[in-house]
C-alpha positions as a Markdown table, in Angstrom:
| # | Residue | x | y | z |
|---|---|---|---|---|
| 1 | Met | 17.0 | 65.0 | 14.8 |
| 2 | Ser | 17.3 | 61.2 | 14.9 |
| 3 | Ala | 20.1 | 59.3 | 13.2 |
| 4 | Ala | 17.5 | 57.8 | 10.8 |
| 5 | Asp | 16.2 | 61.2 | 9.8 |
| 6 | Glu | 19.7 | 62.4 | 9.2 |
| 7 | Gln | 20.5 | 59.3 | 7.2 |
| 8 | Thr | 17.4 | 60.0 | 5.1 |
| 9 | Gly | 18.4 | 63.5 | 4.4 |
| 10 | Thr | 22.0 | 63.0 | 3.6 |
| 11 | Asp | 21.5 | 59.9 | 1.5 |
| 12 | Ala | 18.5 | 60.9 | -0.5 |
| 13 | Val | 21.0 | 62.2 | -3.1 |
| 14 | Ala | 21.7 | 58.5 | -3.9 |
| 15 | Ala | 18.2 | 57.2 | -3.7 |
| 16 | Leu | 17.6 | 56.7 | -7.4 |
| 17 | Asp | 20.7 | 54.5 | -7.6 |
| 18 | Pro | 22.7 | 53.2 | -4.7 |
| 19 | Phe | 25.9 | 53.6 | -6.7 |
| 20 | Thr | 25.4 | 57.1 | -8.2 |
| 21 | Ala | 24.6 | 60.6 | -7.1 |
| 22 | Val | 21.5 | 61.3 | -9.3 |
| 23 | Glu | 19.0 | 63.0 | -7.1 |
| 24 | Pro | 15.2 | 63.1 | -8.0 |
| 25 | Pro | 13.5 | 66.5 | -7.5 |
| 26 | Asp | 11.2 | 65.3 | -4.7 |
| 27 | Ala | 14.1 | 63.9 | -2.8 |
| 28 | Met | 16.0 | 67.2 | -3.3 |
| 29 | Leu | 13.1 | 69.2 | -1.7 |
| 30 | Arg | 12.8 | 66.8 | 1.2 |
| 31 | Arg | 16.5 | 66.8 | 1.8 |
| 32 | Ser | 16.7 | 70.6 | 1.7 |
| 33 | Arg | 14.0 | 70.9 | 4.4 |
| 34 | Ile | 15.6 | 68.3 | 6.7 |
| 35 | Glu | 19.0 | 69.9 | 6.3 |
| 36 | Gln | 17.7 | 73.3 | 7.2 |
| 37 | His | 16.0 | 71.9 | 10.3 |
| 38 | Ser | 19.1 | 70.1 | 11.5 |
| 39 | Met | 21.9 | 72.5 | 10.5 |
| 40 | Ala | 22.8 | 73.4 | 14.1 |
| 41 | Gly | 23.0 | 69.7 | 15.1 |
| 42 | Gln | 25.2 | 68.9 | 12.2 |
| 43 | Arg | 27.6 | 71.8 | 13.1 |
| 44 | Thr | 27.9 | 70.4 | 16.6 |
| 45 | Glu | 28.5 | 66.9 | 15.5 |
| 46 | Gly | 30.8 | 67.8 | 12.7 |
| 47 | Arg | 32.3 | 65.7 | 9.9 |
| 48 | Ala | 35.3 | 64.9 | 12.0 |
| 49 | Phe | 33.2 | 63.0 | 14.5 |
| 50 | His | 31.8 | 60.9 | 11.7 |
| 51 | Ala | 35.3 | 60.1 | 10.5 |
| 52 | Trp | 36.1 | 58.3 | 13.8 |
| 53 | Arg | 32.7 | 57.3 | 15.1 |
| 54 | Ala | 33.5 | 53.6 | 15.2 |
| 55 | Leu | 36.1 | 54.3 | 18.0 |
| 56 | Arg | 33.3 | 54.8 | 20.4 |
| 57 | His | 33.1 | 51.0 | 20.7 |
| 58 | Arg | 35.6 | 49.9 | 23.4 |
| 59 | Asn | 36.5 | 46.6 | 21.7 |
| 60 | Phe | 37.3 | 48.3 | 18.5 |
| 61 | Gln | 39.4 | 50.9 | 20.4 |
| 62 | Leu | 41.5 | 48.0 | 21.8 |
| 63 | Phe | 41.8 | 46.4 | 18.4 |
| 64 | Val | 43.0 | 49.6 | 16.8 |
| 65 | Gly | 45.5 | 50.1 | 19.6 |
| 66 | Gly | 47.0 | 46.6 | 19.4 |
| 67 | Gln | 47.0 | 46.4 | 15.6 |
| 68 | Ser | 48.6 | 49.8 | 15.1 |
| 69 | Val | 51.7 | 48.5 | 16.9 |
| 70 | Ser | 51.7 | 45.1 | 15.3 |
| 71 | Leu | 51.1 | 46.3 | 11.7 |
| 72 | Ile | 54.2 | 48.5 | 11.8 |
| 73 | Gly | 56.2 | 45.4 | 12.6 |
| 74 | Thr | 54.4 | 43.4 | 9.8 |
| 75 | Trp | 55.3 | 46.0 | 7.2 |
| 76 | Met | 58.9 | 46.1 | 8.4 |
| 77 | Thr | 59.0 | 42.3 | 7.9 |
| 78 | Arg | 57.6 | 42.5 | 4.4 |
| 79 | Ile | 60.1 | 45.1 | 3.3 |
| 80 | Ala | 63.0 | 43.2 | 5.1 |
| 81 | Thr | 62.0 | 39.9 | 3.5 |
| 82 | Gly | 62.1 | 41.3 | 0.0 |
| 83 | Trp | 65.3 | 43.1 | 0.5 |
| 84 | Leu | 66.9 | 40.0 | 2.2 |
| 85 | Val | 66.0 | 37.7 | -0.7 |
| 86 | Tyr | 67.2 | 40.3 | -3.3 |
| 87 | Arg | 70.5 | 40.8 | -1.4 |
| 88 | Leu | 71.1 | 37.0 | -1.2 |
| 89 | Thr | 70.2 | 36.2 | -4.8 |
| 90 | Gly | 69.8 | 39.4 | -6.9 |
| 91 | Ser | 67.0 | 37.5 | -8.7 |
| 92 | Ala | 63.6 | 38.9 | -9.8 |
| 93 | Leu | 62.3 | 35.3 | -10.2 |
| 94 | Leu | 63.2 | 34.3 | -6.7 |
| 95 | Leu | 61.6 | 37.5 | -5.3 |
| 96 | Gly | 58.4 | 36.3 | -7.0 |
| 97 | Thr | 58.9 | 32.7 | -5.8 |
| 98 | Val | 59.2 | 33.7 | -2.2 |
| 99 | Ser | 56.1 | 35.8 | -2.4 |
| 100 | Phe | 54.3 | 32.9 | -4.1 |
| 101 | Ala | 55.4 | 30.5 | -1.3 |
| 102 | Gly | 54.1 | 32.9 | 1.4 |
| 103 | Gln | 50.7 | 33.5 | -0.2 |
| 104 | Val | 49.7 | 30.3 | -2.0 |
| 105 | Pro | 48.6 | 28.5 | 1.2 |
| 106 | Thr | 46.0 | 31.2 | 1.6 |
| 107 | Phe | 44.6 | 30.4 | -1.8 |
| 108 | Leu | 44.5 | 26.7 | -1.0 |
| 109 | Leu | 43.3 | 26.8 | 2.6 |
| 110 | Ala | 41.2 | 29.9 | 3.0 |
| 111 | Pro | 37.8 | 28.3 | 1.9 |
| 112 | Phe | 38.3 | 25.6 | 4.6 |
| 113 | Ala | 39.4 | 28.2 | 7.1 |
| 114 | Gly | 36.2 | 30.1 | 6.4 |
| 115 | Val | 34.1 | 27.2 | 7.5 |
| 116 | Trp | 36.1 | 26.9 | 10.8 |
| 117 | Val | 35.7 | 30.7 | 11.4 |
| 118 | Asp | 31.9 | 30.3 | 11.1 |
| 119 | Arg | 32.1 | 27.3 | 13.5 |
| 120 | Leu | 34.6 | 28.6 | 16.2 |
| 121 | Asn | 35.0 | 31.5 | 18.5 |
| 122 | Arg | 36.6 | 34.1 | 16.3 |
| 123 | Arg | 38.5 | 35.8 | 19.1 |
| 124 | His | 40.1 | 32.5 | 20.0 |
| 125 | Val | 41.1 | 31.9 | 16.4 |
| 126 | Leu | 42.8 | 35.3 | 16.3 |
| 127 | Val | 44.7 | 34.8 | 19.5 |
| 128 | Trp | 46.1 | 31.5 | 18.2 |
| 129 | Thr | 47.0 | 32.9 | 14.7 |
| 130 | Gln | 48.7 | 36.0 | 16.2 |
| 131 | Ser | 50.7 | 33.8 | 18.7 |
| 132 | Leu | 51.9 | 31.5 | 15.9 |
| 133 | Ala | 52.8 | 34.5 | 13.7 |
| 134 | Met | 54.9 | 35.8 | 16.5 |
| 135 | Val | 56.8 | 32.5 | 16.8 |
| 136 | Gln | 57.4 | 32.6 | 13.0 |
| 137 | Ser | 58.8 | 36.1 | 13.0 |
| 138 | Leu | 61.1 | 35.4 | 16.0 |
| 139 | Ala | 62.4 | 32.2 | 14.2 |
| 140 | Leu | 63.2 | 34.3 | 11.1 |
| 141 | Ala | 64.9 | 36.9 | 13.3 |
| 142 | Ala | 67.1 | 34.2 | 15.0 |
| 143 | Leu | 68.2 | 32.8 | 11.7 |
| 144 | Thr | 69.1 | 36.1 | 10.2 |
| 145 | Leu | 70.8 | 37.6 | 13.2 |
| 146 | Ser | 72.9 | 34.4 | 13.6 |
| 147 | Gly | 74.0 | 34.6 | 10.0 |
| 148 | Arg | 72.4 | 31.2 | 9.2 |
| 149 | Val | 69.5 | 32.4 | 7.0 |
| 150 | Thr | 69.2 | 30.9 | 3.5 |
| 151 | Val | 66.6 | 31.2 | 0.8 |
| 152 | Pro | 65.2 | 27.7 | 1.6 |
| 153 | Trp | 64.7 | 28.9 | 5.2 |
| 154 | Val | 62.9 | 32.0 | 4.0 |
| 155 | Leu | 60.8 | 30.0 | 1.7 |
| 156 | Ala | 59.8 | 27.5 | 4.5 |
| 157 | Leu | 59.0 | 30.2 | 7.0 |
| 158 | Ser | 57.0 | 32.1 | 4.3 |
| 159 | Ile | 54.9 | 29.0 | 3.8 |
| 160 | Val | 54.3 | 28.8 | 7.5 |
| 161 | Gln | 53.1 | 32.4 | 7.6 |
| 162 | Gly | 50.9 | 31.8 | 4.6 |
| 163 | Val | 49.1 | 28.9 | 6.5 |
| 164 | Ile | 48.6 | 31.2 | 9.5 |
| 165 | Asn | 47.2 | 34.0 | 7.3 |
| 166 | Ala | 44.7 | 31.6 | 5.7 |
| 167 | Phe | 43.0 | 31.4 | 9.1 |
| 168 | Asp | 43.9 | 34.9 | 10.4 |
| 169 | Met | 42.5 | 37.0 | 7.6 |
| 170 | Pro | 39.0 | 35.7 | 7.3 |
| 171 | Gly | 38.9 | 35.4 | 11.1 |
| 172 | Arg | 39.8 | 39.1 | 11.5 |
| 173 | Gln | 37.4 | 40.3 | 8.8 |
| 174 | Ala | 34.5 | 38.3 | 10.3 |
| 175 | Phe | 35.4 | 39.4 | 13.9 |
| 176 | Leu | 35.1 | 43.0 | 12.9 |
| 177 | Val | 31.3 | 42.9 | 13.1 |
| 178 | Gln | 31.5 | 41.6 | 16.7 |
| 179 | Met | 33.8 | 44.5 | 17.8 |
| 180 | Val | 31.4 | 47.1 | 16.3 |
| 181 | Glu | 28.0 | 46.4 | 17.6 |
| 182 | Asp | 26.2 | 49.1 | 15.7 |
| 183 | Arg | 26.1 | 48.0 | 12.1 |
| 184 | Arg | 25.8 | 51.6 | 10.9 |
| 185 | Asp | 29.4 | 52.1 | 12.1 |
| 186 | Leu | 30.7 | 49.0 | 10.3 |
| 187 | Gly | 31.8 | 50.9 | 7.1 |
| 188 | Asn | 33.5 | 53.5 | 9.2 |
| 189 | Ala | 35.3 | 50.8 | 11.2 |
| 190 | Ile | 36.6 | 49.2 | 7.9 |
| 191 | Ala | 37.8 | 52.6 | 6.7 |
| 192 | Ile | 39.6 | 53.2 | 10.1 |
| 193 | Asn | 41.1 | 49.8 | 9.8 |
| 194 | Ser | 42.3 | 50.6 | 6.3 |
| 195 | Ser | 43.7 | 53.9 | 7.6 |
| 196 | Met | 45.5 | 52.1 | 10.3 |
| 197 | Val | 47.0 | 49.6 | 7.8 |
| 198 | Asn | 48.3 | 52.5 | 5.7 |
| 199 | Val | 49.7 | 54.5 | 8.6 |
| 200 | Ala | 51.7 | 51.3 | 9.3 |
| 201 | Arg | 52.5 | 51.1 | 5.6 |
| 202 | Leu | 53.8 | 54.7 | 5.8 |
| 203 | Ile | 55.9 | 54.2 | 9.0 |
| 204 | Gly | 57.0 | 50.5 | 8.7 |
| 205 | Pro | 58.9 | 50.7 | 5.3 |
| 206 | Ser | 60.6 | 53.9 | 6.4 |
| 207 | Leu | 61.7 | 52.3 | 9.7 |
| 208 | Ala | 62.7 | 49.1 | 7.8 |
| 209 | Gly | 64.9 | 51.1 | 5.4 |
| 210 | Ile | 66.7 | 52.8 | 8.3 |
| 211 | Val | 67.2 | 49.6 | 10.3 |
| 212 | Ile | 68.4 | 47.6 | 7.3 |
| 213 | Ala | 70.8 | 50.4 | 6.3 |
| 214 | Ala | 72.1 | 50.6 | 9.9 |
| 215 | Ser | 72.4 | 46.9 | 10.6 |
| 216 | Asn | 70.6 | 44.0 | 8.8 |
| 217 | Glu | 67.2 | 42.6 | 8.2 |
| 218 | Gly | 67.1 | 40.4 | 11.3 |
| 219 | Trp | 66.3 | 43.4 | 13.6 |
| 220 | Cys | 63.2 | 44.1 | 11.5 |
| 221 | Phe | 62.0 | 40.5 | 12.1 |
| 222 | Leu | 62.8 | 40.8 | 15.8 |
| 223 | Ile | 60.8 | 44.0 | 16.1 |
| 224 | Asp | 57.9 | 42.4 | 14.3 |
| 225 | Gly | 57.9 | 39.4 | 16.6 |
| 226 | Ile | 57.8 | 41.5 | 19.7 |
| 227 | Ser | 55.0 | 43.7 | 18.2 |
| 228 | Tyr | 52.6 | 40.8 | 18.2 |
| 229 | Leu | 52.3 | 41.0 | 21.9 |
| 230 | Ala | 50.3 | 44.3 | 21.6 |
| 231 | Val | 47.6 | 42.8 | 19.4 |
| 232 | Ile | 47.4 | 39.6 | 21.5 |
| 233 | Ala | 47.0 | 41.7 | 24.7 |
| 234 | Ser | 44.2 | 43.8 | 23.0 |
| 235 | Leu | 42.3 | 40.6 | 22.0 |
| 236 | Leu | 42.5 | 39.2 | 25.5 |
| 237 | Ala | 41.3 | 42.5 | 27.1 |
| 238 | Met | 38.1 | 42.6 | 25.0 |
| 239 | Arg | 34.7 | 42.0 | 26.4 |
| 240 | Ile | 32.8 | 40.2 | 23.6 |
| 241 | His | 29.2 | 39.3 | 24.3 |
| 242 | Thr | 28.2 | 36.6 | 21.8 |
| 243 | Pro | 26.1 | 33.5 | 22.1 |
| 244 | Ala | 27.8 | 30.2 | 22.5 |
| 245 | Val | 29.1 | 28.8 | 19.2 |
| 246 | Lys | 26.9 | 26.0 | 18.0 |
| 247 | Arg | 28.7 | 23.0 | 16.5 |
| 248 | Ala | 27.6 | 22.5 | 12.9 |
| 249 | Ala | 25.6 | 19.3 | 12.3 |
| 250 | Thr | 26.6 | 19.2 | 8.6 |
| 251 | Ser | 30.0 | 18.2 | 7.2 |
| 252 | Met | 32.7 | 20.6 | 6.2 |
| 253 | Leu | 32.2 | 19.8 | 2.5 |
| 254 | Thr | 28.5 | 20.6 | 2.8 |
| 255 | Glu | 29.2 | 24.0 | 4.4 |
| 256 | Leu | 32.0 | 24.6 | 2.0 |
| 257 | Asn | 29.6 | 24.0 | -0.9 |
| 258 | Ala | 27.0 | 26.2 | 0.6 |
| 259 | Gly | 29.5 | 29.1 | 0.9 |
| 260 | Trp | 30.7 | 28.7 | -2.7 |
| 261 | Thr | 27.1 | 28.6 | -4.0 |
| 262 | Tyr | 26.3 | 31.8 | -2.0 |
| 263 | Val | 29.3 | 33.7 | -3.3 |
| 264 | Ser | 29.1 | 32.5 | -6.9 |
| 265 | His | 25.3 | 33.2 | -7.3 |
| 266 | Phe | 25.0 | 36.5 | -5.4 |
| 267 | Val | 25.7 | 39.1 | -8.1 |
| 268 | Pro | 27.2 | 41.9 | -6.0 |
| 269 | Ile | 29.7 | 39.8 | -4.1 |
| 270 | Arg | 30.6 | 37.7 | -7.2 |
| 271 | Thr | 31.2 | 40.8 | -9.3 |
| 272 | Ile | 33.3 | 42.6 | -6.7 |
| 273 | Leu | 35.4 | 39.6 | -6.0 |
| 274 | Leu | 36.0 | 38.9 | -9.7 |
| 275 | Leu | 37.3 | 42.5 | -10.2 |
| 276 | Phe | 39.7 | 42.4 | -7.3 |
| 277 | Ala | 40.9 | 38.9 | -8.2 |
| 278 | Val | 42.1 | 40.5 | -11.4 |
| 279 | Val | 43.5 | 43.5 | -9.5 |
| 280 | Ser | 45.3 | 41.1 | -7.1 |
| 281 | Leu | 46.6 | 38.9 | -9.8 |
| 282 | Met | 47.9 | 41.6 | -12.1 |
| 283 | Gly | 48.1 | 44.8 | -10.1 |
| 284 | Met | 49.2 | 44.3 | -6.5 |
| 285 | Pro | 52.3 | 42.1 | -7.3 |
| 286 | Phe | 54.1 | 45.2 | -8.5 |
| 287 | Val | 55.2 | 45.6 | -4.9 |
| 288 | Val | 57.3 | 42.4 | -5.3 |
| 289 | Leu | 59.3 | 44.2 | -8.0 |
| 290 | Met | 60.0 | 47.3 | -5.9 |
| 291 | Pro | 63.6 | 46.2 | -4.9 |
| 292 | Ile | 64.4 | 46.1 | -8.7 |
| 293 | Phe | 63.0 | 49.6 | -9.3 |
| 294 | Ala | 64.8 | 50.9 | -6.3 |
| 295 | Ala | 68.2 | 49.4 | -7.2 |
| 296 | Arg | 68.3 | 49.2 | -11.0 |
| 297 | Val | 65.8 | 51.6 | -12.4 |
| 298 | Leu | 66.2 | 54.5 | -9.8 |
| 299 | His | 69.8 | 53.5 | -8.8 |
| 300 | Gly | 69.1 | 53.7 | -5.1 |
| 301 | Gly | 69.3 | 51.4 | -2.1 |
| 302 | Pro | 67.2 | 50.3 | 0.9 |
| 303 | His | 66.3 | 54.0 | 1.7 |
| 304 | Thr | 64.9 | 54.4 | -1.8 |
| 305 | Phe | 62.9 | 51.3 | -1.4 |
| 306 | Gly | 61.5 | 52.6 | 1.9 |
| 307 | Phe | 60.7 | 56.0 | 0.4 |
| 308 | Leu | 58.7 | 54.4 | -2.5 |
| 309 | Met | 56.7 | 52.2 | -0.2 |
| 310 | Gly | 56.1 | 55.1 | 2.2 |
| 311 | Ala | 54.8 | 57.2 | -0.7 |
| 312 | Met | 52.4 | 54.5 | -1.7 |
| 313 | Gly | 51.3 | 54.2 | 1.9 |
| 314 | Leu | 50.7 | 58.0 | 2.0 |
| 315 | Gly | 48.4 | 57.8 | -0.9 |
| 316 | Ala | 46.6 | 54.7 | 0.5 |
| 317 | Leu | 46.1 | 56.5 | 3.8 |
| 318 | Ala | 44.6 | 59.5 | 2.1 |
| 319 | Gly | 42.1 | 57.2 | 0.3 |
| 320 | Ala | 41.2 | 55.4 | 3.5 |
| 321 | Leu | 40.7 | 58.7 | 5.4 |
| 322 | Leu | 38.3 | 60.0 | 2.7 |
| 323 | Leu | 36.3 | 56.8 | 3.0 |
| 324 | Ala | 36.2 | 57.2 | 6.8 |
| 325 | Ala | 34.6 | 60.6 | 6.4 |
| 326 | Arg | 31.7 | 59.2 | 4.4 |
| 327 | Arg | 28.3 | 58.9 | 6.2 |
| 328 | Ser | 26.9 | 56.0 | 4.2 |
| 329 | Val | 27.8 | 53.0 | 2.0 |
| 330 | Leu | 25.7 | 54.5 | -0.8 |
| 331 | Gly | 27.8 | 55.4 | -3.8 |
| 332 | Leu | 30.7 | 53.0 | -3.1 |
| 333 | Gly | 30.0 | 50.8 | -6.1 |
| 334 | Arg | 31.0 | 53.5 | -8.6 |
| 335 | Lys | 33.9 | 54.3 | -6.4 |
| 336 | Ile | 35.2 | 50.8 | -6.8 |
| 337 | Ala | 35.3 | 51.2 | -10.6 |
| 338 | Val | 36.9 | 54.6 | -10.4 |
| 339 | Ser | 39.5 | 53.4 | -7.9 |
| 340 | Ala | 40.5 | 50.5 | -10.0 |
| 341 | Ala | 41.0 | 52.8 | -12.9 |
| 342 | Val | 43.1 | 55.2 | -10.8 |
| 343 | Phe | 45.2 | 52.3 | -9.6 |
| 344 | Gly | 45.8 | 51.1 | -13.2 |
| 345 | Met | 46.9 | 54.6 | -14.3 |
| 346 | Gly | 49.2 | 54.9 | -11.3 |
| 347 | Leu | 50.9 | 51.6 | -12.3 |
| 348 | Ile | 51.3 | 52.7 | -15.9 |
| 349 | Gly | 52.8 | 56.0 | -14.8 |
| 350 | Phe | 55.2 | 54.3 | -12.4 |
| 351 | Gly | 56.3 | 51.8 | -15.0 |
| 352 | Leu | 57.1 | 54.6 | -17.5 |
| 353 | Ser | 59.1 | 56.6 | -15.0 |
| 354 | His | 62.9 | 56.5 | -14.7 |
| 355 | Ser | 63.0 | 59.5 | -12.3 |
| 356 | Phe | 62.9 | 59.2 | -8.6 |
| 357 | Trp | 60.6 | 62.2 | -8.1 |
| 358 | Leu | 58.2 | 61.1 | -10.8 |
| 359 | Ser | 58.1 | 57.7 | -9.3 |
| 360 | Met | 57.4 | 59.2 | -5.9 |
| 361 | Leu | 54.4 | 61.1 | -7.4 |
| 362 | Met | 53.0 | 57.9 | -9.1 |
| 363 | Met | 53.2 | 55.8 | -5.9 |
| 364 | Pro | 50.6 | 57.8 | -4.0 |
| 365 | Val | 48.3 | 57.7 | -7.0 |
| 366 | Ala | 48.6 | 53.9 | -7.1 |
| 367 | Gly | 48.2 | 53.6 | -3.4 |
| 368 | Phe | 45.2 | 55.8 | -3.3 |
| 369 | Gly | 43.4 | 53.8 | -6.0 |
| 370 | Met | 44.3 | 50.4 | -4.6 |
| 371 | Met | 43.2 | 51.2 | -1.0 |
| 372 | Gln | 40.0 | 53.0 | -2.0 |
| 373 | Gly | 38.9 | 50.1 | -4.1 |
| 374 | Met | 39.8 | 47.5 | -1.4 |
| 375 | Ala | 38.1 | 49.4 | 1.5 |
| 376 | Ala | 35.0 | 50.3 | -0.6 |
| 377 | Ser | 34.5 | 46.7 | -1.7 |
| 378 | Asn | 35.1 | 45.3 | 1.8 |
| 379 | Thr | 32.5 | 47.8 | 3.2 |
| 380 | Ile | 29.8 | 46.7 | 0.7 |
| 381 | Ile | 30.5 | 43.0 | 1.2 |
| 382 | Gln | 30.5 | 43.2 | 5.0 |
| 383 | Thr | 27.3 | 45.2 | 4.9 |
| 384 | Ile | 25.2 | 42.9 | 2.7 |
| 385 | Val | 26.6 | 39.4 | 3.6 |
| 386 | Ser | 24.4 | 37.0 | 5.4 |
| 387 | Glu | 25.7 | 36.6 | 9.0 |
| 388 | Asp | 25.7 | 32.8 | 9.0 |
| 389 | Lys | 28.0 | 32.8 | 6.0 |
| 390 | Arg | 30.2 | 35.7 | 7.0 |
| 391 | Gly | 33.4 | 33.7 | 7.7 |
| 392 | Arg | 33.1 | 31.7 | 4.4 |
| 393 | Val | 32.4 | 34.8 | 2.4 |
| 394 | Met | 35.4 | 36.6 | 3.9 |
| 395 | Ser | 37.5 | 33.6 | 3.1 |
| 396 | Tyr | 36.7 | 34.1 | -0.5 |
| 397 | Tyr | 37.4 | 37.8 | -0.1 |
| 398 | Thr | 40.8 | 36.7 | 1.3 |
| 399 | Ile | 41.4 | 34.5 | -1.8 |
| 400 | Ala | 40.5 | 37.4 | -4.1 |
| 401 | Phe | 42.8 | 39.9 | -2.4 |
| 402 | Val | 45.6 | 37.7 | -1.1 |
| 403 | Gly | 45.2 | 34.2 | -2.6 |
| 404 | Met | 45.5 | 35.4 | -6.2 |
| 405 | Ala | 48.6 | 37.5 | -5.3 |
| 406 | Pro | 51.1 | 34.5 | -5.2 |
| 407 | Phe | 50.2 | 33.6 | -8.8 |
| 408 | Gly | 50.6 | 37.3 | -9.7 |
| 409 | Ser | 53.9 | 37.5 | -7.9 |
| 410 | Leu | 55.2 | 34.4 | -9.7 |
| 411 | Leu | 53.9 | 35.8 | -13.0 |
| 412 | Ala | 55.4 | 39.3 | -12.3 |
| 413 | Gly | 58.8 | 37.8 | -11.5 |
| 414 | Thr | 58.8 | 35.7 | -14.6 |
| 415 | Met | 57.6 | 38.6 | -16.9 |
| 416 | Ala | 60.3 | 40.8 | -15.3 |
| 417 | Asn | 63.0 | 38.3 | -16.2 |
| 418 | Trp | 61.7 | 38.3 | -19.8 |
| 419 | Ile | 60.7 | 41.9 | -20.6 |
| 420 | Gly | 62.0 | 43.9 | -17.6 |
| 421 | Ala | 60.3 | 45.2 | -14.5 |
| 422 | Pro | 59.0 | 48.5 | -16.0 |
| 423 | Met | 57.3 | 46.9 | -19.0 |
| 424 | Thr | 55.8 | 44.3 | -16.6 |
| 425 | Val | 54.2 | 47.0 | -14.5 |
| 426 | Ile | 52.9 | 48.9 | -17.5 |
| 427 | Leu | 51.2 | 45.8 | -18.9 |
| 428 | Asn | 49.7 | 44.9 | -15.6 |
| 429 | Gly | 48.3 | 48.5 | -15.2 |
| 430 | Ile | 46.6 | 48.2 | -18.6 |
| 431 | Val | 44.9 | 44.9 | -17.5 |
| 432 | Val | 43.7 | 46.6 | -14.3 |
| 433 | Leu | 42.2 | 49.5 | -16.3 |
| 434 | Leu | 40.3 | 47.0 | -18.5 |
| 435 | Gly | 39.0 | 45.3 | -15.3 |
| 436 | Ala | 37.7 | 48.7 | -14.1 |
| 437 | Val | 35.8 | 49.2 | -17.4 |
| 438 | Trp | 34.3 | 45.7 | -17.1 |
| 439 | Phe | 33.1 | 46.4 | -13.6 |
| 440 | Ala | 31.5 | 49.6 | -14.7 |
| 441 | Thr | 29.4 | 47.7 | -17.2 |
| 442 | Arg | 28.2 | 45.4 | -14.5 |
| 443 | Leu | 27.1 | 48.2 | -12.1 |
| 444 | Pro | 23.4 | 48.2 | -13.2 |
| 445 | Ala | 23.0 | 44.5 | -12.4 |
| 446 | Val | 24.8 | 44.9 | -9.0 |
| 447 | Arg | 22.6 | 47.9 | -8.2 |
| 448 | Asp | 19.4 | 45.9 | -8.9 |
| 449 | Ala | 20.5 | 43.0 | -6.6 |
| 450 | Ile | 21.8 | 45.2 | -3.8 |
| 451 | Arg | 18.9 | 47.7 | -3.5 |
| 452 | Pro | 16.5 | 45.4 | -1.6 |
| 453 | Ile | 19.1 | 44.7 | 1.0 |
| 454 | Tyr | 19.9 | 48.4 | 1.5 |
| 455 | Arg | 16.2 | 49.1 | 1.9 |
| 456 | Glu | 15.8 | 46.3 | 4.4 |
| 457 | Leu | 18.8 | 47.6 | 6.5 |
| 458 | Gly | 17.4 | 51.1 | 6.4 |
| 459 | Ile | 20.3 | 52.4 | 4.4 |
| 460 | Leu | 18.1 | 53.2 | 1.5 |
| 461 | Pro | 15.0 | 55.0 | 2.8 |
| 462 | Val | 11.8 | 53.0 | 2.2 |
| 463 | Asp | 9.7 | 55.9 | 1.0 |
| 464 | Val | 12.4 | 57.0 | -1.5 |
| 465 | Ala | 13.0 | 53.5 | -2.7 |
| 466 | Ser | 9.2 | 53.1 | -3.2 |
| 467 | Gly | 9.1 | 56.2 | -5.3 |
| 468 | Met | 12.1 | 55.0 | -7.2 |
| 469 | Thr | 10.3 | 51.9 | -8.5 |
| 470 | Gly | 6.7 | 53.1 | -8.4 |
| 471 | Thr | 5.6 | 50.0 | -6.6 |
| 472 | Gly | 7.7 | 49.8 | -3.6 |
| 473 | Ala | 9.5 | 46.7 | -4.8 |
| 474 | Ser | 12.8 | 46.4 | -6.5 |
């Protein structure tokens, strides 16, 4: 059986609505016949193969290998930076301030970076950003290990990293489609990438807790700096076959405006980014307050901090692996709404807990919801975006998921000073829940706008889509 036939059979269940699983009777009959005819082939191929199918692309294999090493170092630095600031100051407000300084450049510069990503060779962009990030981490390591680190130094180097991330994140997201030549494997590649991030989220904080307890934060920064060599080597080893980049004849402001018009008027992308701007603003900054929960609420130390972050990473990894096992992008819209609701409930439960074990149970729930929503939304956006605007769209994706976080971090730190960290996280969880409800009400409009694109790409079978509308048009 061909891949197209299998796609038709397995995805007919979502033919009436790309974001639901309501199956019309004629599609059910057709699917049953196709599945009976192909059962032997499906057994041979297996669901496990589908969960890792993007790894058949050599360039993506190299990327996963390099990033797997580098991301562990990145998570060690994130944990070590938070603990270093808290050790030096004991201030929730300064925790939020440092996080703000490290992320606000992304908010300010990402739209301009997106234009450059669309103009330049994306691999070259990533080699430069990874090299500069390595220098930044090594500088922070030298300051910390020599005992000369201060909060102003941490703030300054966090700003430098934020500028680098403004170019690195949209570049990396846009480069993904060049590493995975078969677009049908793109969603799987995104899920594998999310799994990789969360394996690092699981390992990195635990290692950071051990290293900090045994020595100090500087060794975490040093390990992170060295780990960038792996991803730089993987990028240089890739064989990317792309046409020469054409220099844009229009000005940057013209291209910037074109990207904003596309994002703001295209209902699916606009709706997804609005939801996760809210999630990023109100939900994700709870991580900034984790040192307070570890030290004051749960009466622990660096190891407690590491365990909590590792538990969240475990839940996020589970969410990413479930998405990797999916055969199609169909149904992901509803999953975004459900995932946001799960994330909100996990935050509320964590804020209410004063028990280490209950907090350890709530962290995987929050991590699962957060990562499923992020990966599902990324998959949909990467699938439907126009290729000539991919860099600019992914820059706004970066703003929604990272650029809003500094304001959330500053807000979370301020709220925690006023009403305490637990109440802050509870209120933020409630806002995330309300965002999930709003997104659910927008699903019909998103479905109507996205269906023609899925049909054009062959994701939604033409004959089923025609029967769905009665005229063959959406």
